[in-house]
CHARMM internal coordinates of N, CA and C (Angstrom, degrees):
IC EDIT
DIST 1 N 1 CA 1.5302
DIST 1 CA 1 C 1.5629
ANGL 1 N 1 CA 1 C 112.14
DIST 1 C 2 N 1.4667
ANGL 1 CA 1 C 2 N 120.36
DIHE 1 N 1 CA 1 C 2 N -9.03
DIST 2 N 2 CA 1.2632
ANGL 1 C 2 N 2 CA 118.28
DIHE 1 CA 1 C 2 N 2 CA -173.27
DIST 2 CA 2 C 1.6410
ANGL 2 N 2 CA 2 C 111.22
DIHE 1 C 2 N 2 CA 2 C -74.84
DIST 2 C 3 N 1.2552
ANGL 2 CA 2 C 3 N 115.92
DIHE 2 N 2 CA 2 C 3 N -10.36
DIST 3 N 3 CA 1.3345
ANGL 2 C 3 N 3 CA 121.85
DIHE 2 CA 2 C 3 N 3 CA 177.07
DIST 3 CA 3 C 1.6092
ANGL 3 N 3 CA 3 C 118.35
DIHE 2 C 3 N 3 CA 3 C -111.68
DIST 3 C 4 N 1.3496
ANGL 3 CA 3 C 4 N 109.99
DIHE 3 N 3 CA 3 C 4 N 24.82
DIST 4 N 4 CA 1.4594
ANGL 3 C 4 N 4 CA 118.47
DIHE 3 CA 3 C 4 N 4 CA -176.01
DIST 4 CA 4 C 1.4880
ANGL 4 N 4 CA 4 C 115.26
DIHE 3 C 4 N 4 CA 4 C -60.71
DIST 4 C 5 N 1.4073
ANGL 4 CA 4 C 5 N 116.30
DIHE 4 N 4 CA 4 C 5 N -37.55
DIST 5 N 5 CA 1.5630
ANGL 4 C 5 N 5 CA 119.69
DIHE 4 CA 4 C 5 N 5 CA 174.83
DIST 5 CA 5 C 1.6362
ANGL 5 N 5 CA 5 C 109.85
DIHE 4 C 5 N 5 CA 5 C -63.80
DIST 5 C 6 N 1.2561
ANGL 5 CA 5 C 6 N 118.06
DIHE 5 N 5 CA 5 C 6 N -42.64
DIST 6 N 6 CA 1.3852
ANGL 5 C 6 N 6 CA 118.93
DIHE 5 CA 5 C 6 N 6 CA 178.40
DIST 6 CA 6 C 1.5340
ANGL 6 N 6 CA 6 C 112.32
DIHE 5 C 6 N 6 CA 6 C -66.87
DIST 6 C 7 N 1.2397
ANGL 6 CA 6 C 7 N 120.81
DIHE 6 N 6 CA 6 C 7 N -38.67
DIST 7 N 7 CA 1.4831
ANGL 6 C 7 N 7 CA 126.61
DIHE 6 CA 6 C 7 N 7 CA 171.66
DIST 7 CA 7 C 1.4817
ANGL 7 N 7 CA 7 C 111.46
DIHE 6 C 7 N 7 CA 7 C -55.80
DIST 7 C 8 N 1.2673
ANGL 7 CA 7 C 8 N 112.35
DIHE 7 N 7 CA 7 C 8 N -56.43
DIST 8 N 8 CA 1.5517
ANGL 7 C 8 N 8 CA 121.52
DIHE 7 CA 7 C 8 N 8 CA 179.35
DIST 8 CA 8 C 1.5455
ANGL 8 N 8 CA 8 C 111.69
DIHE 7 C 8 N 8 CA 8 C -47.87
DIST 8 C 9 N 1.4782
ANGL 8 CA 8 C 9 N 109.54
DIHE 8 N 8 CA 8 C 9 N -52.26
DIST 9 N 9 CA 1.3804
ANGL 8 C 9 N 9 CA 113.85
DIHE 8 CA 8 C 9 N 9 CA 178.38
DIST 9 CA 9 C 1.4390
ANGL 9 N 9 CA 9 C 121.98
DIHE 8 C 9 N 9 CA 9 C -63.88
DIST 9 C 10 N 1.4148
ANGL 9 CA 9 C 10 N 113.90
DIHE 9 N 9 CA 9 C 10 N -34.66
DIST 10 N 10 CA 1.4184
ANGL 9 C 10 N 10 CA 120.18
DIHE 9 CA 9 C 10 N 10 CA 175.41
DIST 10 CA 10 C 1.4474
ANGL 10 N 10 CA 10 C 114.92
DIHE 9 C 10 N 10 CA 10 C -74.60
DIST 10 C 11 N 1.2045
ANGL 10 CA 10 C 11 N 118.28
DIHE 10 N 10 CA 10 C 11 N -27.36
DIST 11 N 11 CA 1.5453
ANGL 10 C 11 N 11 CA 118.32
DIHE 10 CA 10 C 11 N 11 CA -172.24
DIST 11 CA 11 C 1.4611
ANGL 11 N 11 CA 11 C 114.04
DIHE 10 C 11 N 11 CA 11 C -117.52
DIST 11 C 12 N 1.2616
ANGL 11 CA 11 C 12 N 116.86
DIHE 11 N 11 CA 11 C 12 N -13.78
DIST 12 N 12 CA 1.5822
ANGL 11 C 12 N 12 CA 126.43
DIHE 11 CA 11 C 12 N 12 CA -179.84
DIST 12 CA 12 C 1.5656
ANGL 12 N 12 CA 12 C 108.82
DIHE 11 C 12 N 12 CA 12 C 63.79
DIST 12 C 13 N 1.3734
ANGL 12 CA 12 C 13 N 113.46
DIHE 12 N 12 CA 12 C 13 N 35.14
DIST 13 N 13 CA 1.5186
ANGL 12 C 13 N 13 CA 123.54
DIHE 12 CA 12 C 13 N 13 CA 175.65
DIST 13 CA 13 C 1.5389
ANGL 13 N 13 CA 13 C 109.39
DIHE 12 C 13 N 13 CA 13 C -119.09
DIST 13 C 14 N 1.3121
ANGL 13 CA 13 C 14 N 114.95
DIHE 13 N 13 CA 13 C 14 N 109.28
DIST 14 N 14 CA 1.4430
ANGL 13 C 14 N 14 CA 117.92
DIHE 13 CA 13 C 14 N 14 CA 178.44
DIST 14 CA 14 C 1.5355
ANGL 14 N 14 CA 14 C 117.11
DIHE 13 C 14 N 14 CA 14 C -62.20
DIST 14 C 15 N 1.2996
ANGL 14 CA 14 C 15 N 117.29
DIHE 14 N 14 CA 14 C 15 N 143.80
DIST 15 N 15 CA 1.4984
ANGL 14 C 15 N 15 CA 117.76
DIHE 14 CA 14 C 15 N 15 CA -177.50
DIST 15 CA 15 C 1.6067
ANGL 15 N 15 CA 15 C 102.22
DIHE 14 C 15 N 15 CA 15 C -106.40
DIST 15 C 16 N 1.2703
ANGL 15 CA 15 C 16 N 114.77
DIHE 15 N 15 CA 15 C 16 N 120.61
DIST 16 N 16 CA 1.4063
ANGL 15 C 16 N 16 CA 119.52
DIHE 15 CA 15 C 16 N 16 CA -173.67
DIST 16 CA 16 C 1.7700
ANGL 16 N 16 CA 16 C 107.17
DIHE 15 C 16 N 16 CA 16 C -88.81
DIST 16 C 17 N 1.2495
ANGL 16 CA 16 C 17 N 108.52
DIHE 16 N 16 CA 16 C 17 N 145.41
DIST 17 N 17 CA 1.4495
ANGL 16 C 17 N 17 CA 116.86
DIHE 16 CA 16 C 17 N 17 CA 176.57
DIST 17 CA 17 C 1.4663
ANGL 17 N 17 CA 17 C 111.45
DIHE 16 C 17 N 17 CA 17 C -120.83
DIST 17 C 18 N 1.4153
ANGL 17 CA 17 C 18 N 117.51
DIHE 17 N 17 CA 17 C 18 N 142.57
DIST 18 N 18 CA 1.4807
ANGL 17 C 18 N 18 CA 115.56
DIHE 17 CA 17 C 18 N 18 CA 172.69
DIST 18 CA 18 C 1.6000
ANGL 18 N 18 CA 18 C 108.62
DIHE 17 C 18 N 18 CA 18 C -85.76
DIST 18 C 19 N 1.3391
ANGL 18 CA 18 C 19 N 107.31
DIHE 18 N 18 CA 18 C 19 N 159.64
DIST 19 N 19 CA 1.4749
ANGL 18 C 19 N 19 CA 112.78
DIHE 18 CA 18 C 19 N 19 CA 177.19
DIST 19 CA 19 C 1.5360
ANGL 19 N 19 CA 19 C 109.27
DIHE 18 C 19 N 19 CA 19 C -73.63
DIST 19 C 20 N 1.4898
ANGL 19 CA 19 C 20 N 113.34
DIHE 19 N 19 CA 19 C 20 N 146.25
DIST 20 N 20 CA 1.4958
ANGL 19 C 20 N 20 CA 116.73
DIHE 19 CA 19 C 20 N 20 CA 175.95
DIST 20 CA 20 C 1.5716
ANGL 20 N 20 CA 20 C 112.69
DIHE 19 C 20 N 20 CA 20 C -53.01
DIST 20 C 21 N 1.3708
ANGL 20 CA 20 C 21 N 122.85
DIHE 20 N 20 CA 20 C 21 N 144.49
DIST 21 N 21 CA 1.2869
ANGL 20 C 21 N 21 CA 127.03
DIHE 20 CA 20 C 21 N 21 CA 173.58
DIST 21 CA 21 C 1.5394
ANGL 21 N 21 CA 21 C 120.28
DIHE 20 C 21 N 21 CA 21 C 56.45
DIST 21 C 22 N 1.4279
ANGL 21 CA 21 C 22 N 105.96
DIHE 21 N 21 CA 21 C 22 N 36.79
DIST 22 N 22 CA 1.4680
ANGL 21 C 22 N 22 CA 115.44
DIHE 21 CA 21 C 22 N 22 CA 177.73
DIST 22 CA 22 C 1.5072
ANGL 22 N 22 CA 22 C 104.94
DIHE 21 C 22 N 22 CA 22 C -138.68
DIST 22 C 23 N 1.4245
ANGL 22 CA 22 C 23 N 118.17
DIHE 22 N 22 CA 22 C 23 N 75.02
DIST 23 N 23 CA 1.4217
ANGL 22 C 23 N 23 CA 130.77
DIHE 22 CA 22 C 23 N 23 CA -179.25
DIST 23 CA 23 C 1.5757
ANGL 23 N 23 CA 23 C 111.81
DIHE 22 C 23 N 23 CA 23 C -51.71
DIST 23 C 24 N 1.3714
ANGL 23 CA 23 C 24 N 112.26
DIHE 23 N 23 CA 23 C 24 N -32.83
DIST 24 N 24 CA 1.5813
ANGL 23 C 24 N 24 CA 109.77
DIHE 23 CA 23 C 24 N 24 CA -170.14
DIST 24 CA 24 C 1.4677
ANGL 24 N 24 CA 24 C 109.21
DIHE 23 C 24 N 24 CA 24 C -79.14
DIST 24 C 25 N 1.2801
ANGL 24 CA 24 C 25 N 123.68
DIHE 24 N 24 CA 24 C 25 N -4.39
DIST 25 N 25 CA 1.4534
ANGL 24 C 25 N 25 CA 129.13
DIHE 24 CA 24 C 25 N 25 CA 164.65
DIST 25 CA 25 C 1.5596
ANGL 25 N 25 CA 25 C 112.40
DIHE 24 C 25 N 25 CA 25 C -74.78
DIST 25 C 26 N 1.4169
ANGL 25 CA 25 C 26 N 117.10
DIHE 25 N 25 CA 25 C 26 N -10.67
DIST 26 N 26 CA 1.4427
ANGL 25 C 26 N 26 CA 115.49
DIHE 25 CA 25 C 26 N 26 CA -178.74
DIST 26 CA 26 C 1.4980
ANGL 26 N 26 CA 26 C 99.99
DIHE 25 C 26 N 26 CA 26 C -129.25
DIST 26 C 27 N 1.2600
ANGL 26 CA 26 C 27 N 124.04
DIHE 26 N 26 CA 26 C 27 N 61.46
DIST 27 N 27 CA 1.4602
ANGL 26 C 27 N 27 CA 133.44
DIHE 26 CA 26 C 27 N 27 CA 179.93
DIST 27 CA 27 C 1.6229
ANGL 27 N 27 CA 27 C 111.31
DIHE 26 C 27 N 27 CA 27 C -49.98
DIST 27 C 28 N 1.2894
ANGL 27 CA 27 C 28 N 114.53
DIHE 27 N 27 CA 27 C 28 N -63.23
DIST 28 N 28 CA 1.4529
ANGL 27 C 28 N 28 CA 117.82
DIHE 27 CA 27 C 28 N 28 CA 179.83
DIST 28 CA 28 C 1.5292
ANGL 28 N 28 CA 28 C 117.01
DIHE 27 C 28 N 28 CA 28 C -56.81
DIST 28 C 29 N 1.3065
ANGL 28 CA 28 C 29 N 115.53
DIHE 28 N 28 CA 28 C 29 N -36.55
DIST 29 N 29 CA 1.5541
ANGL 28 C 29 N 29 CA 121.27
DIHE 28 CA 28 C 29 N 29 CA -178.96
DIST 29 CA 29 C 1.4826
ANGL 29 N 29 CA 29 C 104.91
DIHE 28 C 29 N 29 CA 29 C -76.25
DIST 29 C 30 N 1.4044
ANGL 29 CA 29 C 30 N 124.96
DIHE 29 N 29 CA 29 C 30 N -43.63
DIST 30 N 30 CA 1.3263
ANGL 29 C 30 N 30 CA 117.95
DIHE 29 CA 29 C 30 N 30 CA 177.49
DIST 30 CA 30 C 1.5848
ANGL 30 N 30 CA 30 C 116.15
DIHE 29 C 30 N 30 CA 30 C -67.72
DIST 30 C 31 N 1.2950
ANGL 30 CA 30 C 31 N 122.22
DIHE 30 N 30 CA 30 C 31 N -26.86
DIST 31 N 31 CA 1.4225
ANGL 30 C 31 N 31 CA 126.61
DIHE 30 CA 30 C 31 N 31 CA 176.79
DIST 31 CA 31 C 1.5567
ANGL 31 N 31 CA 31 C 105.30
DIHE 30 C 31 N 31 CA 31 C -70.75
DIST 31 C 32 N 1.2966
ANGL 31 CA 31 C 32 N 120.09
DIHE 31 N 31 CA 31 C 32 N -42.41
DIST 32 N 32 CA 1.3932
ANGL 31 C 32 N 32 CA 123.63
DIHE 31 CA 31 C 32 N 32 CA 175.44
DIST 32 CA 32 C 1.5068
ANGL 32 N 32 CA 32 C 114.19
DIHE 31 C 32 N 32 CA 32 C -57.81
DIST 32 C 33 N 1.3781
ANGL 32 CA 32 C 33 N 116.58
DIHE 32 N 32 CA 32 C 33 N -44.31
DIST 33 N 33 CA 1.3938
ANGL 32 C 33 N 33 CA 119.68
DIHE 32 CA 32 C 33 N 33 CA -175.68
DIST 33 CA 33 C 1.5231
ANGL 33 N 33 CA 33 C 103.98
DIHE 32 C 33 N 33 CA 33 C -66.88
DIST 33 C 34 N 1.3107
ANGL 33 CA 33 C 34 N 123.18
DIHE 33 N 33 CA 33 C 34 N -45.45
DIST 34 N 34 CA 1.3981
ANGL 33 C 34 N 34 CA 126.97
DIHE 33 CA 33 C 34 N 34 CA 177.39
DIST 34 CA 34 C 1.6088
ANGL 34 N 34 CA 34 C 114.23
DIHE 33 C 34 N 34 CA 34 C -52.04
DIST 34 C 35 N 1.3271
ANGL 34 CA 34 C 35 N 111.56
DIHE 34 N 34 CA 34 C 35 N -49.56
DIST 35 N 35 CA 1.4983
ANGL 34 C 35 N 35 CA 118.73
DIHE 34 CA 34 C 35 N 35 CA 178.17
DIST 35 CA 35 C 1.6426
ANGL 35 N 35 CA 35 C 109.73
DIHE 34 C 35 N 35 CA 35 C -60.85
DIST 35 C 36 N 1.3772
ANGL 35 CA 35 C 36 N 119.16
DIHE 35 N 35 CA 35 C 36 N -40.94
DIST 36 N 36 CA 1.3409
ANGL 35 C 36 N 36 CA 118.00
DIHE 35 CA 35 C 36 N 36 CA 173.82
DIST 36 CA 36 C 1.4774
ANGL 36 N 36 CA 36 C 120.03
DIHE 35 C 36 N 36 CA 36 C -67.08
DIST 36 C 37 N 1.2821
ANGL 36 CA 36 C 37 N 114.07
DIHE 36 N 36 CA 36 C 37 N -27.28
DIST 37 N 37 CA 1.4543
ANGL 36 C 37 N 37 CA 116.73
DIHE 36 CA 36 C 37 N 37 CA -179.34
DIST 37 CA 37 C 1.4899
ANGL 37 N 37 CA 37 C 111.64
DIHE 36 C 37 N 37 CA 37 C -77.74
DIST 37 C 38 N 1.3074
ANGL 37 CA 37 C 38 N 113.63
DIHE 37 N 37 CA 37 C 38 N -12.95
DIST 38 N 38 CA 1.6183
ANGL 37 C 38 N 38 CA 117.96
DIHE 37 CA 37 C 38 N 38 CA 168.81
DIST 38 CA 38 C 1.5243
ANGL 38 N 38 CA 38 C 109.16
DIHE 37 C 38 N 38 CA 38 C -61.55
DIST 38 C 39 N 1.3004
ANGL 38 CA 38 C 39 N 117.99
DIHE 38 N 38 CA 38 C 39 N -42.85
DIST 39 N 39 CA 1.4733
ANGL 38 C 39 N 39 CA 118.23
DIHE 38 CA 38 C 39 N 39 CA -178.62
DIST 39 CA 39 C 1.5580
ANGL 39 N 39 CA 39 C 116.75
DIHE 38 C 39 N 39 CA 39 C -100.61
DIST 39 C 40 N 1.1828
ANGL 39 CA 39 C 40 N 120.09
DIHE 39 N 39 CA 39 C 40 N -22.53
DIST 40 N 40 CA 1.4456
ANGL 39 C 40 N 40 CA 129.69
DIHE 39 CA 39 C 40 N 40 CA 177.62
DIST 40 CA 40 C 1.5223
ANGL 40 N 40 CA 40 C 114.39
DIHE 39 C 40 N 40 CA 40 C -118.56
DIST 40 C 41 N 1.3007
ANGL 40 CA 40 C 41 N 120.54
DIHE 40 N 40 CA 40 C 41 N 86.56
DIST 41 N 41 CA 1.5289
ANGL 40 C 41 N 41 CA 126.26
DIHE 40 CA 40 C 41 N 41 CA 177.95
DIST 41 CA 41 C 1.5568
ANGL 41 N 41 CA 41 C 112.48
DIHE 40 C 41 N 41 CA 41 C -47.21
DIST 41 C 42 N 1.2679
ANGL 41 CA 41 C 42 N 115.98
DIHE 41 N 41 CA 41 C 42 N 149.90
DIST 42 N 42 CA 1.5012
ANGL 41 C 42 N 42 CA 118.67
DIHE 41 CA 41 C 42 N 42 CA 174.12
DIST 42 CA 42 C 1.4608
ANGL 42 N 42 CA 42 C 111.44
DIHE 41 C 42 N 42 CA 42 C -58.66
DIST 42 C 43 N 1.3863
ANGL 42 CA 42 C 43 N 115.52
DIHE 42 N 42 CA 42 C 43 N 133.15
DIST 43 N 43 CA 1.4372
ANGL 42 C 43 N 43 CA 118.64
DIHE 42 CA 42 C 43 N 43 CA -178.72
DIST 43 CA 43 C 1.5349
ANGL 43 N 43 CA 43 C 114.95
DIHE 42 C 43 N 43 CA 43 C 107.41
DIST 43 C 44 N 1.3144
ANGL 43 CA 43 C 44 N 115.90
DIHE 43 N 43 CA 43 C 44 N -18.81
DIST 44 N 44 CA 1.3937
ANGL 43 C 44 N 44 CA 117.56
DIHE 43 CA 43 C 44 N 44 CA -177.59
DIST 44 CA 44 C 1.4467
ANGL 44 N 44 CA 44 C 107.02
DIHE 43 C 44 N 44 CA 44 C -77.14
DIST 44 C 45 N 1.4650
ANGL 44 CA 44 C 45 N 111.65
DIHE 44 N 44 CA 44 C 45 N 145.67
DIST 45 N 45 CA 1.4725
ANGL 44 C 45 N 45 CA 115.55
DIHE 44 CA 44 C 45 N 45 CA -178.01
DIST 45 CA 45 C 1.5370
ANGL 45 N 45 CA 45 C 105.17
DIHE 44 C 45 N 45 CA 45 C -91.88
DIST 45 C 46 N 1.4081
ANGL 45 CA 45 C 46 N 113.94
DIHE 45 N 45 CA 45 C 46 N 116.38
DIST 46 N 46 CA 1.4309
ANGL 45 C 46 N 46 CA 124.04
DIHE 45 CA 45 C 46 N 46 CA 178.61
DIST 46 CA 46 C 1.4425
ANGL 46 N 46 CA 46 C 114.90
DIHE 45 C 46 N 46 CA 46 C -63.54
DIST 46 C 47 N 1.4499
ANGL 46 CA 46 C 47 N 118.12
DIHE 46 N 46 CA 46 C 47 N -22.98
DIST 47 N 47 CA 1.4228
ANGL 46 C 47 N 47 CA 122.99
DIHE 46 CA 46 C 47 N 47 CA 177.65
DIST 47 CA 47 C 1.4931
ANGL 47 N 47 CA 47 C 112.17
DIHE 46 C 47 N 47 CA 47 C -58.98
DIST 47 C 48 N 1.4052
ANGL 47 CA 47 C 48 N 116.78
DIHE 47 N 47 CA 47 C 48 N -25.68
DIST 48 N 48 CA 1.3896
ANGL 47 C 48 N 48 CA 119.85
DIHE 47 CA 47 C 48 N 48 CA -179.10
DIST 48 CA 48 C 1.4623
ANGL 48 N 48 CA 48 C 116.71
DIHE 47 C 48 N 48 CA 48 C -90.67
DIST 48 C 49 N 1.4351
ANGL 48 CA 48 C 49 N 117.93
DIHE 48 N 48 CA 48 C 49 N -1.47
DIST 49 N 49 CA 1.4308
ANGL 48 C 49 N 49 CA 120.62
DIHE 48 CA 48 C 49 N 49 CA 176.85
DIST 49 CA 49 C 1.4893
ANGL 49 N 49 CA 49 C 110.82
DIHE 48 C 49 N 49 CA 49 C -97.55
DIST 49 C 50 N 1.4373
ANGL 49 CA 49 C 50 N 112.62
DIHE 49 N 49 CA 49 C 50 N 130.79
DIST 50 N 50 CA 1.3393
ANGL 49 C 50 N 50 CA 113.38
DIHE 49 CA 49 C 50 N 50 CA -176.55
DIST 50 CA 50 C 1.6176
ANGL 50 N 50 CA 50 C 109.84
DIHE 49 C 50 N 50 CA 50 C -91.45
END
COOR INIT
IC SEED 1 N 1 CA 1 C
IC BUILD
């Protein structure tokens, strides 16, 4: 996402961003995070997961 301006200029496709602290604007992302938390509790180091 660091190069979103360059991407938009090159492709003429705008990159949308959600407002901070509005998780309902990122529904599928929040759902995926919840599913991952079922298997990987908060605080686990994901670098140790293969």
